[in-house]
Residue, then its C-alpha position, 0 to 999 in steps of 0.5 A: m515553596g510550590p503550591v499547596w492543595p486543601l484535603a481532609g482535616d483542613v490540613i495542608y500538603p505541599r507538593a513534593p518533588d518526587p514524582s512518584p504517584s503516591r506522593r505526587v497525588a495532590a500535584l496530580c490533582h491539576p492537570f497542568p502543574v505551574p511550569s517555572p518561567a521559561p516554559i510558561a511563555t512558551s507553552s501558555t498560548i496553546f494549553q491554557l485556553g483549551f484545559e485550564r477553564a475546564l479543570r479549575k472546575q475539577n479542583k474541587e472534585q479532586v478533594p478526596p473524601a473526608a472519611a479517608p484517612e491521611p497517610p501519617q508520613r505525608r503530615q508535615h510542614a509545607g517548607k521541608s524539603g525533606k521527607k520519608p518516603s515509603g515502598h519503592e520511594a525510599g532512596a532517592k530517584p532510581g537510576r536509569c537502565r542501560s536500555l529500556e527493555e532492562a527497565l520494563k524487565a525490572l518493572d514491579l506489576a504487582d506494586l503499579q497496581k498496588e499504587l493505582e488501587k491506592s489511586k482509585s481509593v483515595f479519588p475513586e470520583n476522578p479517573s482523570v487522577w489515575v491514568k495521570d497516576l499511571a504515566g507518572y509512575l510508568n515514566y518514573k520508573l522507566q528510566a533509559p537513556r534517550s532517544d531522538p524525539v521521533l525514534s527515527q532508530h526504532p519501529h514505528d510501535y516503539p516503545y509499545c511493542l516492547v510492553s509485556k502483555e500483563l502491563r498492556s491489560i493493566i493500560r488498557s484496563l485503566l484507559g477503558k475505565a476512564s473514558g471521559v478523561l481521555e482527551l484531557f489525559f492526552d494533552h496532560c501527556i504531551y504537555t508534560m513531556l514539553q516540560e521535561l524537555d524544557k530541564a537540561s536533566g529531565e527524566s526520560l519520557h517513556g512512560y508518556r510515550i507508552c500511554i500516547q500509544a495504548l491510547l491512540l491504538d484503539r481512540p485515534r480520533i483522540a489526536t485529531t480533536n484538537l489540531g489547531k491549538y497544536l499548530e499553535v504549538l508548533r509555530s510558537q516553538q519554531t526555534r526548538p525543534a525538539k519540541c516541535l518534533t515530540v508534538l508531531w511525534a505524539l500525533g502522528q501516532a494516530g496514523f498507524s491503526d487509521l489511514h484516515e486519522g493519520l491523513k487528518v494530522w498530517l494535512g493538519v499540522m504536518l503540510p503547514v510546518l513542511g517548508i521548515k527545515s528542522l520539521s520537513p525531513y519527519a513530516v515526508s517520512y511520517l508520510d511515506r511511512l504511513l501510505m506504506m502502511h495501508p496499501n488500501l487507500t480507499k479509507g482515505f478517500g475525500m481527505i485530500g482536496p484541491k487546497d490540500f493536494f496542489p501545494l504538495l504537487d508544488f513541493a513535489f515538482m517546483p525547483n528550489n523551493s524549501l525542501s532538499p532534492s533528497l526530499q522533493e524526490q521523495l515525495r515525488r515518488l509518493y506523488p502517485r498515491l497522494k494523486v489516487l487519495a485527492f481524485g476519490a472513489r468517483p474521478e469522473a465527478a471530482l476532475h473538473t474542480y482540479f482542472p482550473s488549478f492544472l491549467s493555471r499552472a502550466t505555463p511555458a515557463c514550467p518545468a519539463a517534469m511538471k509541465e508534463e504532469l501537469l498536461t497528462s493530468m489535465s488530459q485525465c480531467l479531459s477524459l473522465d470528467p465530461l464536466t471539464f470541457g465546459v470549464w476550460r470554455q470558461l477560463y480559455t481567454k484568461h489562460l491562452a499560453q496555458s490552453s496553446l500547450l494543452l491543445n498541442h498535447l492533444l494534438e500529440s496523443w490523438e491517437s492514444s486518445s478515445k473517441k468519446v474525447h474526440q467528440s467532447l473535444q470538437e465542440t470546444v475546439r470548434s468555440f475555441k475557433v470563433t473566440n480566436e478569431e474575436l480576439a483577433a479582430r479586436g487586436t487585443g494583446g497576447d497576439q502570439d498565444v491567439a495565433a498558437c492557440d488558432a494553429a493548434c485548433k485548426e489542426l484538430l479539426h483538420k484531424m476530426r475532419g480528415r481521418g481518411f477513407p475506410w477503405s479496409r470497411l469499404l473492402l469488407v462490405l464487398l467481399a462480404f456482397a459478393a459471397g452473398f450474390f455468389l451463393h444466392d446465384v449458384q442456389t438459384h440455378g441449381s449448380f455452378q456450371a448453370s450459374s451466371s457467375a460461371q458464364l460471367l468468369r467463362s466470357s471474361g476468361v477467368l474460368p479457363a485461365s483458373q481450370l488451367a492453372w488449377q491443373k498445373v498446380s495440380l500436376g506439380c504437387l503429384e509430381g513432387y509427391r512421385w519424386l519424394e516417394h521414390s527418393l525417400a525408398h531410395h535414401g532410406s535403404v541407403a541408410v539402412s544398408m549403413l546404420w544397420p550393422q549398429l542398430e543391430l550391435l545396439w540390439k544385441t547389447s541391450g538384449e544382452m543388458a536385459w538378461d543380466v538384469s533379469q537374472q540379477c532379479y532372479s537372484l533376488l527373488s530367490w534370496l528372498r524366497g529363501n529368507l522370507p519364511w524367517l522374516s513371515d514368522w518373525l512379522q507373526t510374532r510382532l504384529p497382528e493378524a489384521l495387519l497381516h491379512f491387509a498385507e496379504c490382500v495388498r499383496e493379491l491385489l498387486l499380483f493381480l494387476l501384474r498378470s491381467c493388465l501390465l503383463p498383457l500390456l507389456q506384450g502387445l507393446a512388444a508386439v506392436l514395436q516388433r510390426g513396426w520394426q518389420s514394416c519399416l526394414d520391408s519399405c527400405k528393402 
């Protein structure tokens, strides 16, 4: 026999097996009903410490007022299993609908309002009971085939996206009135879902899922207030993937309305279980969907630090880890956005904290893809955060092999790096060279790494010193100086012939030679022009003699075609002139006088434009074309 609760009149009411709200009021007074022995061992470590102490204090408050009348059909002996239900509870548990859409259409909102009003009247000072009645009623009525725990075949807002506006309004209104107990209500929904999963033929969980989504849509922080205890749930239930995925799904609903809270959920409970084979696919797909739904990453800045970022880097690039190749490839595609989130809004002030972990991973045995990413990231740290050079100098002696790789990478990308990096790197490389000499003198271990670092440092120093003579700059300076001197000389002597520059050019023979060259070039250009003038006239006359018959025929044909078109237009105008009086009379009988006056004004305007603008323009264009054609003929003859 289940536990009983004292109500008004010292009458004992049993906890009925029917889960509908009007018959579970007493049982719902306690947010976490005592489960069967099997579920107790799996769930007590999470919810017992967090909730039961606070809820025991509320038991007395959940007793209804003494004046509240007791429904007669509920007064019966606790040991009797059969009792006569009323209203919508008549008969056995409702059958499952073929789909959730069908169950939502069949939901009686008036009956739901009636049950909620009854709950409020019996427990006016305890909103915790109201919201639990709401969740219990919805879950009892929305019996449809179960889906997988994470609803992978549905949109991210399923099943809440199927809820009508009226039902959404009822849910949100009740949640607003119970704002003080919503954290406990969220825990209650998850705990009840886990209990139902323990049953072989348990209820479908659509009602609780709808309540969770409605709750976290406006209050996503509720899901992240107690992530530690849910992580304990996942660790204690690793052998029950359905339960773990249900918890992850419920917590993950917070991220679809708030990127900050979604990242907090992912880092708090999904990243720690990323290596578990049954949970990894959902964790990676949730992160993919979260970043896809929030393309603006600025709201997530500050969430990912070095402690969280580098495990992600290892999962994405290290081979033979606990992720499958497809999941690793999916995580690698998300890595650039995770890197942006980690570096934050001001990478120039934070990258030096990432450099030590980048450097320690860049070993010679590192995979090629990961090595390339590490070297690129370290170069980015050096170019953006000046403090990185100081951090590198401190770590140099302990990471000689890694430093040699980085130095060679900087040597290869020397041309593409900025001058600011060159200047900062010069001091660092010089200090490395001194350190290399000290290490070589001591004869400590790692002579090969010291030699590699020393060779790279020498190459970098050579590049810094031997950039080559700036011939282009020198030539530009000399040209500018010569032009200035020439202008000053000419201005001083009054003319070029009297200037010192001209005398120098004459004495050296440059001026006579340049004058002779100019005369030859001028003569060649003049002869070429005369040849072109004679040849053009000759070849033009030949072309006219050959093409004139065809052009004349084309002109004649075009004239005939234009004449035919004009005749057709004249015929059309004549026909319109003969039929326009009838059309004008018909329009006058059916159109207002103002509209006819407006049409007459438009007609006069068009005639004016035709006579004063268009016709003179066409006549002038025809005259110009005629003169051009005549001049072309004259030049060819």
